[in-house]
MITOR-620960 format. One record per atom (N, C-alpha, C, O): residue in three letters; y, x, z. Coordinates in pm, whole numbers, plus 50000, padded with zeros to 5 digits. Each point is the difference from the previous one (the first is absolute). Example, Ala and Ser with C-alpha at 12.3 -4.5 7.8 and 13.67 -1.06 7.14 Angstrom:
2
ALA494315131950780
ALA501194991150000
ALA501205009050000
ALA499985010450066
SER501074986149862
SER501195008250006
SER501094992350073
SER501115005150017
//
This chain:
282
UNK301179053266454
UNK500824997250125
UNK499885006350104
UNK498794999350023
UNK501735007250068
UNK499775006450121
UNK499814988050097
UNK500604989350004
UNK498315016150081
UNK499834991450119
UNK501295000150104
UNK500885008450018
UNK498864978750044
UNK501135001450124
UNK499595006550097
UNK498824997950031
UNK501925011450047
UNK499385007650091
UNK500324996050133
UNK501104995050022
UNK497975006650081
UNK500034993250125
UNK500445008550098
UNK499545011450005
UNK501554983550097
UNK500375008750073
UNK499065005850117
UNK499224991850049
UNK500755019949998
UNK498865006450088
UNK500534994950129
UNK501184999650036
UNK497574996050037
UNK500134995750125
UNK500635010750100
UNK499625011749994
UNK501444983850107
UNK500385008350104
UNK499964994450131
UNK500364988550027
UNK499225019750050
UNK499474995050134
UNK501604994050071
UNK501085005850005
UNK498514980450043
UNK501534996550069
UNK500435008750127
UNK499135005950063
UNK501934994749966
UNK500595007250124
UNK500484991350102
UNK501204998050019
UNK497714995850060
UNK500274990250112
UNK499305003350107
UNK498995006649979
UNK501304990350140
UNK499255000650113
UNK499624986550055
UNK500944992750030
UNK497795002849987
UNK499684988450021
UNK499275000050127
UNK499195009050024
UNK501094979550076
UNK499425000350128
UNK499244987950015
UNK500574989349978
UNK498195010850057
UNK499184986949978
UNK499764995650169
UNK499385006650084
UNK501334980049934
UNK500004995350113
UNK498984988650050
UNK499934989849931
UNK499425011050161
UNK498974991250078
UNK500644988250022
UNK501104999950055
UNK498284989349906
UNK500904985449984
UNK499184994150142
UNK498784998249995
UNK501894999450114
UNK499324992050138
UNK499894987249960
UNK500864993949937
UNK497925001150105
UNK499754985949990
UNK499484996150152
UNK499305006850075
UNK501244980949946
UNK499604994350113
UNK498604990149978
UNK500074988049976
UNK498835018850034
UNK498784993749962
UNK498855007050070
UNK500045012250019
UNK498904980250020
UNK498945004450068
UNK500575002250132
UNK500874992550045
UNK498585019450029
UNK500115005250125
UNK501485004149997
UNK500654999050104
UNK499965006049773
UNK501305004750019
UNK500984988450047
UNK501055002350061
UNK498554985649908
UNK501034986050006
UNK500134999250157
UNK500914993050045
UNK498305013350036
UNK500104997950142
UNK500665011750082
UNK499874999650123
UNK500865011349820
UNK500325010650068
UNK501395003049973
UNK500584994049910
UNK500055015450164
UNK501685002749980
UNK499945010249891
UNK499035006949970
UNK502084993149979
UNK500415009349888
UNK499765014850009
UNK499935007549903
UNK499944996050227
UNK499715015350031
UNK498695001150053
UNK499655008650081
UNK499584981749868
UNK498455002150059
UNK499245008449893
UNK500404999649884
UNK498595007650147
UNK499315010649922
UNK499504992249867
UNK499895005849892
UNK499854981650126
UNK499444992849872
UNK501174991549934
UNK499814993349898
UNK501285007450162
UNK501004990049938
UNK500005001549851
UNK499915011049946
UNK500184977549987
UNK500175000749882
UNK498684998549906
UNK500034996649882
UNK498875006550191
UNK498794996949953
UNK499355012749970
UNK498904999649945
UNK501595010850082
UNK499425016849978
UNK500075007050100
UNK501105000250056
UNK497795007650002
UNK500115010050117
UNK501045010749973
UNK500185004549886
UNK500534999550224
UNK500915009849981
UNK499715011349926
UNK500845004649923
UNK498005000750093
UNK499625014249951
UNK498854998849870
UNK499565010249947
UNK500094978450016
UNK499054998049909
UNK500675000949842
UNK501195000049972
UNK497925000749959
UNK500295004349859
UNK499274990849896
UNK498834996250012
UNK502045000849883
UNK499064991449889
UNK500075010149860
UNK500875007749961
UNK498084989249993
UNK500045009249876
UNK499774990049867
UNK499354989649996
UNK501325016349910
UNK500084991149868
UNK499545009449889
UNK500425011549991
UNK498614982549919
UNK499655008849892
UNK500174990749869
UNK500214987950013
UNK499715018149865
UNK500204995049865
UNK499124988150005
UNK498855002450039
UNK501464983449926
UNK498964989050004
UNK499215001549868
UNK500505003749894
UNK498304993250125
UNK499044998449893
UNK499874987649913
UNK500214989350057
UNK499535010449828
UNK500034988749917
UNK498434995650000
UNK499115008450015
UNK500704981549971
UNK498414993149992
UNK499265009149910
UNK498804999650024
UNK501445006449907
UNK498925010749908
UNK500035009550089
UNK499045007349973
UNK501464996350109
UNK499765013050127
UNK500995011049964
UNK500175009750074
UNK500454988749814
UNK500965011749971
UNK501254997550082
UNK500274988650038
UNK500555022449991
UNK501624995750056
UNK500854995049918
UNK500075003749883
UNK500654987650166
UNK500924993349937
UNK501215010949942
UNK500375009850064
UNK500034987149833
UNK500945012149927
UNK501444998650077
UNK500544989050009
UNK499965021050036
UNK501135002250096
UNK501185001949925
UNK501104996150038
UNK498665010449846
UNK501085009649934
UNK500104994449864
UNK499064994649944
UNK502355007249996
UNK500364997749856
UNK499225013249925
UNK499445008950064
UNK500644990549818
UNK499435011549928
UNK500625010850025
UNK499395010550018
UNK502234988449987
UNK501005012450017
UNK499705005650157
UNK500085012150024
UNK499624979150067
UNK500255003650170
UNK498455008449965
UNK500065012350007
UNK498784982549962
UNK498985005349989
UNK499825014449929
UNK499165007750045
UNK501614995749846
UNK500035011449936
UNK500945009350093
UNK499805012150006
UNK501024982950052
UNK500935009250072
UNK499355005250136
UNK500215011450040
UNK499104980750019
UNK499575000450153
UNK498645010849950
UNK499915010250068
UNK499184988349836
UNK498915008949978
UNK500625012449975
UNK499495009850055
UNK501584992049867
UNK500595013749960
UNK500545006150124
UNK499875012150018
UNK500754980050071
UNK500595004150131
UNK498785004850102
UNK500155011050054
UNK498814982349972
UNK499345003350095
UNK498525006149948
UNK499215005350077
UNK500564993149792
UNK498705006549958
UNK498834992150048
UNK498915005350023
UNK501384980149995
UNK498744991650030
UNK499934989749880
UNK500864996649919
UNK497864999850098
UNK499644990549870
UNK500024984850078
UNK499164995750079
UNK502064997949873
UNK500044982150055
UNK499574991749937
UNK500454988850023
UNK498725012449891
UNK499414985949942
UNK499344993250098
UNK499645003550113
UNK500224983549810
UNK499224990850128
UNK498585005350037
UNK499524996450108
UNK499805011749812
UNK498805004150021
UNK499945015950085
UNK499015007250011
UNK502394995250042
UNK499885012650070
UNK499435002750134
UNK500344992150088
UNK498935016549941
UNK499565000950151
UNK501045002350078
UNK499705000850119
UNK501635000749851
UNK500985002850089
UNK500254988050081
UNK500405000950116
UNK499374987349822
UNK500254987950078
UNK498944995850123
UNK500264991750087
UNK498705014549902
UNK498814997250090
UNK500485005050135
UNK499594994750103
UNK501335016149899
UNK500425004350138
UNK501764998150028
UNK500585003650102
UNK499874991749812
UNK501464999950020
UNK500254985250059
UNK499704989249948
UNK500865012950161
UNK500704988150086
UNK501315002850078
UNK500225011050050
UNK500584979249958
UNK501485001850068
UNK499764996450131
UNK499554988650008
UNK500625017750107
UNK500274994750136
UNK501234995550040
UNK501025006649974
UNK499024981750093
UNK501314995850045
UNK499844995050157
UNK499064993850050
UNK502025010350006
UNK500014997950143
UNK500954987550061
UNK500764993349930
UNK499085005150189
UNK500924988250058
UNK501275005549990
UNK500934992849964
UNK499285020950067
UNK501325006550009
UNK500505002049848
UNK499295006149920
UNK501784989450048
UNK500215000249881
UNK500415011549934
UNK499915002449880
UNK500805008250253
UNK500525013149974
UNK498935009749948
UNK500275010749945
UNK498284983950082
UNK498935006449940
UNK499814997749853
UNK499375008049931
UNK501224979650016
UNK499714995749892
UNK501125003449888
UNK500604990449951
UNK499705022050008
UNK501085002649914
UNK499365008949911
UNK499255009650019
UNK501284984349866
UNK499575007349867
UNK501065003949913
UNK500934992049992
UNK499155019249939
UNK500995007849914
UNK499154998449860
UNK498945005749976
UNK501774985049933
UNK499484996249887
UNK500485010449895
UNK499804997949880
UNK500765012050158
UNK500405011749894
UNK498945010250012
UNK499995009749924
UNK499054988550173
UNK498715006650019
UNK498834992849937
UNK499714988650035
UNK499535018549862
UNK498884992449928
UNK498964994550096
UNK499554989249961
UNK500005014750139
UNK499164994150083
UNK500494988450094
UNK499234991250039
UNK502105009349996
UNK500674989550063
UNK500224987949891
UNK499984988050027
UNK500185016449877
UNK500054987849883
UNK498704994449970
UNK499924988249963
UNK499095018850048
UNK498734994149999
UNK499424992250091
UNK499154991449979
UNK501475012550150
UNK499704991650115
UNK500864987449985
UNK499474989250026
UNK501705011149937
UNK500824988149974
UNK499244989149900
UNK499964988050027
UNK499465017549855
UNK499494991649918
UNK498684994950067
UNK499624989049961
UNK499755016250117
UNK498744995550049
UNK500294987050099
UNK499274990150011
UNK502055012550060
UNK500414988750111
UNK500454990549898
UNK499674988450026
UNK500875013049885
UNK500534989149909
UNK498794992049933
UNK500144987949981
UNK498765018049986
UNK498914994049957
UNK499414990450086
UNK499444989849959
UNK500705014250189
UNK499174990650092
UNK501084989250046
UNK500484999550113
UNK499864991049771
UNK500904992249998
UNK499624986050094
UNK500754990349996
UNK498275009850069
UNK499534989750090
UNK500495006250157
UNK500114992150094
UNK500105019249920
UNK500165006950134
UNK501225005249998
UNK500565000250109
UNK500065004249796
UNK501455008349985
UNK500854991649931
UNK499734996249886
UNK501484999950186
UNK501084992049936
UNK500795010849905
UNK500215010850055
UNK500174988049838
UNK500795009549915
UNK501275004750047
UNK500495010449956
UNK500184981150146
UNK501405003450038
UNK499994991150148
UNK499094992450033
UNK502115010550044
UNK500084995350120
UNK500404984649976
UNK499574991550077
UNK501175005449828
UNK500264986649992
UNK498944989649965
UNK500164987850009
UNK498755018549950
UNK498924992149964
UNK498764997350111
UNK498994993549976
UNK501285012250131
UNK498955002450110
UNK499474988750041
UNK498814999850029
UNK502024988249983
UNK499494987350047
UNK499334991749872
UNK499424989550026
UNK500655014449859
UNK499254991849901
UNK498674997049998
UNK499504990449943
UNK499875018950128
UNK498524997850010
UNK499495004050129
UNK500225011650035
UNK499164980750041
UNK499545001650169
UNK498965013349972
UNK499755007450096
UNK499744995049792
UNK498995011149987
UNK500805013450015
UNK499295009650029
UNK501914992549959
UNK500725011849982
UNK499945006950148
UNK500244993750103
UNK499435019649890
UNK499935006150134
UNK501115009249999
UNK500605002750104
UNK499735002449783
UNK501145010750003
UNK500984995349882
UNK499744990449928
UNK501305016750062
UNK501054997649912
UNK500665013849972
UNK500345008050088
UNK499804993749780
UNK500685012649941
UNK501214997250009
UNK500424990349937
UNK500535018250148
UNK501254998049977
UNK500915013549941
UNK499505011150017
UNK501684987849920
UNK500635009549933
UNK501285004450114
UNK500124996250116
UNK500565011049824
UNK501395005650106
UNK500804989649984
UNK500364994249898
UNK499985003550251
UNK501054988150025
UNK499634987149994
UNK500804991750044
UNK497975004249903
UNK499554987849962
UNK499934991550143
UNK500474988649995
UNK499135014950099
UNK499934993650124
UNK501294999350078
UNK500364990350067
UNK500365022049917
UNK501535001450049
UNK500734987749934
UNK500724992350062
UNK498995007049804
UNK500844988449922
UNK499764985750055
UNK500914992150024
UNK497645005249996
UNK499634988050065
UNK500584997250135
UNK500344988550031
UNK499795022250053
UNK500674998550135
UNK501174996650008
UNK500444993250093
UNK500475012549775
UNK501275000249983
UNK500354984249979
UNK501034995250048
UNK498024996949875
UNK500134987049944
UNK499834991450131
UNK500684989950021
UNK498505014150053
UNK499514990450114
UNK501075001550105
UNK500194990950080
UNK500615021749922
UNK501305002550089
UNK500974990649959
UNK500574992750080
UNK499695007249784
UNK500904991949918
UNK500014986250040
UNK501004993150017
UNK497705003149998
UNK499794985150023
UNK500234998250135
UNK500564989350025
UNK499175018250080
UNK500554998950150
UNK501204996949997
UNK500444989550047
UNK500405021549881
UNK501354997250021
UNK500654988749942
UNK500954994250053
UNK498515002649832
UNK500614987149933
UNK499594990350090
UNK500964992850026
UNK497805003050047
UNK499774990750072
UNK500955000050115
UNK500484988950026
UNK499895021150050
UNK500774998850103
UNK501714997249972
UNK500814994750075
UNK499385010549798
UNK501394996949934
UNK499974984749999
UNK500854994050065
UNK498274999549866
UNK499914984349991
UNK499884996750133
UNK500764990750027
UNK498585013350071
UNK499954991450117
UNK501504999950056
UNK500494989250033
UNK500215022449978
UNK501385002750056
UNK500944989449936
UNK500944994350055
UNK498665004449832
UNK501074988049942
UNK499744984750050
UNK500824991049977
UNK497795006550105
UNK499904987050035
UNK499635001250163
UNK499434990550054
UNK500845019050007
UNK499474999550142
UNK500644993950085
UNK499474999050111
UNK501864995149868
UNK500494992450086
UNK500214984749946
UNK500894992350034
UNK498195005849884
UNK499904987849920
UNK498584992650071
UNK498845002049964
UNK501574990250131
UNK498754992950072
UNK499054992349906
UNK498795002049987
UNK502064987849940
UNK499144992749935
UNK499335007249898
UNK498804997549993
UNK501715011649919
UNK499245008749904
UNK498885008250105
UNK498794999149980
UNK501575006150094
UNK498725006950092
UNK499014990750010
UNK498935001949941
UNK501304986450139
UNK499194990450024
UNK498904998649856
UNK498775000250001
UNK501944998749911
UNK499194994249866
UNK499105013249960
UNK498874998949953
UNK501725012650069
UNK499105011649970
UNK498995001650078
UNK498945002449944
UNK501054996950185
UNK499025001050090
UNK498924989349988
UNK498795002550006
UNK501824983749974
UNK498914990849984
UNK499075000249875
UNK498864995449999
UNK501735010249903
UNK499305002549870
UNK499065010849995
UNK498904998949945
UNK501565012750120
UNK499105011250023
UNK498974997850107
UNK498885004949983
UNK501374988750121
UNK498844996750099
UNK499264986449958
UNK498954997150058
UNK501654993449829
UNK499304989049972
UNK499764990450115
UNK498894995250019
UNK502245001850062
UNK500124991950089
UNK501484995550061
UNK500975007549997
UNK499064980550052
UNK501334995450026
UNK500775009750123
UNK499195002750088
UNK501865001749931
UNK500595004750101
UNK501114992050070
UNK500874994349933
UNK499115005250192
UNK500984988650064
UNK501455004549977
UNK500425010850042
UNK500334980049888
UNK501455003149980
UNK500815003650157
UNK501175003649997
UNK498204995350119
UNK500655001650137
UNK499665015450005
UNK500655005750087
UNK498685000749855
UNK499655014550011
UNK501165009550010
UNK500904999649916
UNK499105009250189
UNK501445006949979
UNK499915008849904
UNK498945004749959
UNK502314998449996
UNK500335010749875
UNK499255011450004
UNK499275003449906
UNK500895004150215
UNK499475011350018
UNK498495000250006
UNK499455010149955
UNK499804980050096
UNK498524999249984
UNK499694999249841
UNK499135007049948
UNK501624984649986
UNK499794999049855
UNK500095012449902
UNK499265002049904
UNK501965007150144
UNK500275012549941
UNK498825009650023
UNK499485006649909
UNK500104993650229
UNK498725006850021
UNK499104998249896
UNK499835009449922
UNK499504979050059
UNK498824994349949
UNK500155005849841
UNK499115006249942
UNK502094990850004
UNK500355002349858
UNK499805016049981
UNK499395004949905
UNK501255003050205
UNK500045013550009
UNK498815006149973
UNK499865009949928
UNK498974982150150
UNK498685004350019
UNK499384999649844
UNK499355009549956
UNK500864981549984
UNK499624997649852
UNK500585011049920
UNK499345007349926
UNK501914993550093
UNK500925011249882
UNK499085013950036
UNK499745007649907
UNK499784995550226
UNK499555012850036
UNK498564998749935
UNK499545008349922
UNK499804980250119
UNK498385002249956
UNK499814997949857
UNK499075006049948
UNK501634986749984
UNK499844997149851
UNK501264997949933
UNK500404988649979
UNK500355022949980
UNK501494998949955
UNK499854992949846
UNK500674990549959
UNK498435015549978
UNK499774993549860
UNK499854984450004
UNK500684993249924
UNK498485001250159
UNK499964986250009
UNK501214993850018
UNK500444990749932
UNK500195015950180
UNK501294994750040
UNK501034997749885
UNK500624989649976
UNK499435021149966
UNK500925001949871
UNK499954992449886
UNK500954996649930
UNK497575000250053
UNK499524991049902
UNK500314986750016
UNK500244992349907
UNK499735004850217
UNK500634986050049
UNK501434997149962
UNK500354991249921
UNK500455017250144
UNK501204998049966
UNK500625003149839
UNK501114996649959
UNK497995009849974
UNK500245000449870
UNK499544988049921
UNK500464998849886
UNK498694992050161
UNK499394991849934
UNK500904986849960
UNK500554992950084
UNK499505005749812
UNK501084988649961
UNK499794986550063
UNK500844991149986
UNK498105007350080
UNK499664985850056
UNK500395000150143
UNK499914990250074
UNK500605023349967
UNK499865002950162
UNK501014991750060
UNK499704997150116
UNK501564997349839
UNK500944992950033
UNK499374985550039
UNK500314994750107
UNK498534997249774
UNK499424987850014
UNK499015002250100
UNK499914991350087
UNK499315018749918
UNK499055001850121
UNK500644998650144
UNK499474993550090
UNK501595012649920
UNK500804998550126
UNK500634986350024
UNK500224996250115
UNK500054997149790
UNK500314986049986
UNK498874991350045
UNK500174990650078
UNK498725012749874
UNK498864991050026
UNK499475002850156
UNK499554991150073
UNK500595022249962
UNK499745003450143
UNK501124990450083
UNK499754991550086
UNK501185011549876
UNK501144992750082
UNK499944986550018
UNK500334994650106
UNK499204998349778
UNK499874986750012
UNK498834994750063
UNK499914988050026
UNK499155020850000
UNK498754997750067
UNK500364999950154
UNK499534991350072
UNK501235017749972
UNK500375004150147
UNK500974989150063
UNK500124998150121
UNK500684993849761
UNK500844991950073
UNK499554986849964
UNK500864991550024
UNK498065004149924
UNK499424988849973
UNK500424993949872
UNK499624988549977
UNK501075017449941
UNK500324994049882
UNK499005000049887
UNK499924991849909
UNK499365018450111
UNK498424999149922
UNK499065000550083
UNK499855008150092
UNK499404981749870
UNK498854994750110
UNK498565004749930
UNK499965002349880
UNK498884998950205
UNK498775001749947
UNK499194986450014
UNK500164992950100
UNK499005003749805
UNK499244988949991
UNK498765003849926
UNK500045004749886
UNK498984993550174
UNK498505003849940
UNK500165012549896
UNK499825000949879
UNK500675010050237
UNK500195014749934
UNK500924998649880
UNK499755008149911
UNK501144984350066
UNK501185000349893
UNK501284996950052
UNK500154993050100
UNK501005013249819
UNK501144999250042
UNK500644990049941
UNK499874998349879
UNK500994992750206
UNK500974990149970
UNK501314999750035
UNK500165005850108
UNK500904989749843
UNK501144997050060
UNK499774990050125
UNK498924994250007
UNK501975003850084
UNK499994991650099
UNK500194984949952
UNK499834990850081
UNK500495006949795
UNK499974986749943
UNK498994995749910
UNK499914989649935
UNK499145023250075
UNK498654995949925
UNK499795005449849
UNK498974997149939
UNK502145011749998
UNK499915004949887
UNK498985013450004
UNK500185009750074
UNK498814988949838
UNK499005010149996
UNK500595012549946
UNK500524997849890
UNK499565013150143
UNK500405014349939
UNK499265005049920
UNK499755012050013
UNK499734981349888
UNK499115005549894
UNK500214992149863
UNK500624989549985
UNK498795017249931
UNK500084990449865
UNK498714989649994
UNK499045001850075
UNK501014988649843
UNK499024989250002
UNK498695007949980
UNK499845009449922
UNK499244985050162
UNK498435005750002
UNK499965012750062
UNK498975006449981
UNK501924998950089
UNK500075011950072
UNK499864998950123
UNK500554990250050
UNK498745018550035
UNK500135001550139
UNK501135006950047
UNK500335011049955
UNK500364982050146
UNK501375007050035
UNK499765009950099
UNK500344997350115
UNK499015016049857
UNK499875009850088
UNK501495006449997
UNK500884996149924
UNK499285015750182
UNK501365005149987
UNK500455005949897
UNK501215001349984
UNK497855003649924
UNK500275007049896
UNK500344992449894
UNK500795003649912
UNK498544984350093
UNK500534989449879
UNK501234993850061
UNK500854996149920
UNK499375002550204
UNK501304994450035
UNK501245007949963
UNK501094994949975
UNK498645018950025
UNK500985010749970
UNK500104997549849
UNK501024994849956
UNK498285007749987
UNK500024999049826
UNK500754985449965
UNK500824999049909
UNK498794990750170
UNK500364985749987
UNK501844999650030
UNK500824994549926
UNK499425011650183
UNK501424999950023
UNK500845011549921
UNK501225000049987
UNK497955009149967
UNK500775010849909
UNK500224992949858
UNK500875004949928
UNK498424984150027
UNK500414995149875
UNK501274992350000
UNK500264991350083
UNK500605012749812
UNK501324991350025
UNK499904986049975
UNK500944992850034
UNK497915001549902
UNK499834984049983
UNK500044993650139
UNK500284988150011
UNK499425020350107
UNK499714994250132
UNK501285004850068
UNK499875000050122
UNK501405004349833
UNK500975005450063
UNK500534992350129
UNK500235004850111
UNK499894981149844
UNK500494990450088
UNK499264999450124
UNK500624997950104
UNK497685004349899
UNK499404998650103
UNK500405013350077
UNK500344999350117
UNK499605013249814
UNK500535010550087
UNK501344998250064
UNK500235003750115
UNK500524991549817
UNK501434998050050
UNK499894991350155
UNK500635003750099
UNK498634986849901
UNK499684992150092
UNK499555006850117
UNK500614999450107
UNK498145008349873
UNK499395008150113
UNK501235010850068
UNK500165002550119
UNK500695003149757
UNK500745010550058
UNK501114992050093
UNK500145003950116
UNK500504987149844
UNK500994992750079
UNK499354997550143
UNK500585003650103
UNK498104989549899
UNK499524996750099
UNK499725011050110
UNK500074997950121
UNK499595014949816
UNK499665011450077
UNK501245008850042
UNK499825009750073
UNK501314987249886
UNK501015008650031
UNK500504994250149
UNK500935005650060
//
């Protein structure tokens, strides 16, 4: 029986850019974004990464058998875990990502990529994963990956402003939004223009949070509770929420917090109480 043939390895044809991940920690937590140490790395400094070693002292195997065979043929190097090549081989990364570009169709750049991927506590394998570990210093990015994320953020901003435009003249709705986002009661006597300005600040500073609130299936109930509190239909006693005639807005044995009150009034079994509060607050 003929042995199953294995496809020969071919170098991937892509350019990668390794981006420095800025962290607000240590001295960098107290400086402006354009400061020389912004993000936690000096502007002209360099960090070097080599193939990590195992406890036995030999270098971690970076390649599949097919990759190793191809690269040894292509470069004339001996790339076993015991090779002296690894004693002096390292990858330099700079704060400026424009200096950290690798062409994986070139053998030595592909080797550099494999070294970076092996440093899995320091290098994120892609831009999306950059915040999964606080130890990540750099992230490997591929063509258009960052642009794609930026577009998604822009789409969220567009959707948030579109959602805002649908409610910008609804004073009661805006009052509910701002009181929920700021977690405090806002006077119903506040002028519409002021309330609009406060909500617009939230849309501008955190569009995702604003959009998430409006899409939350409990949003209307949250607004109702806030409205009830502001009009005295819902009162606070011992840090729990009750209707003005003493009905606790929570299940038996539960603490009637804001979230529990929202869940309580969202339960169809309590529709009569919800209707009572709705009529009273209109």
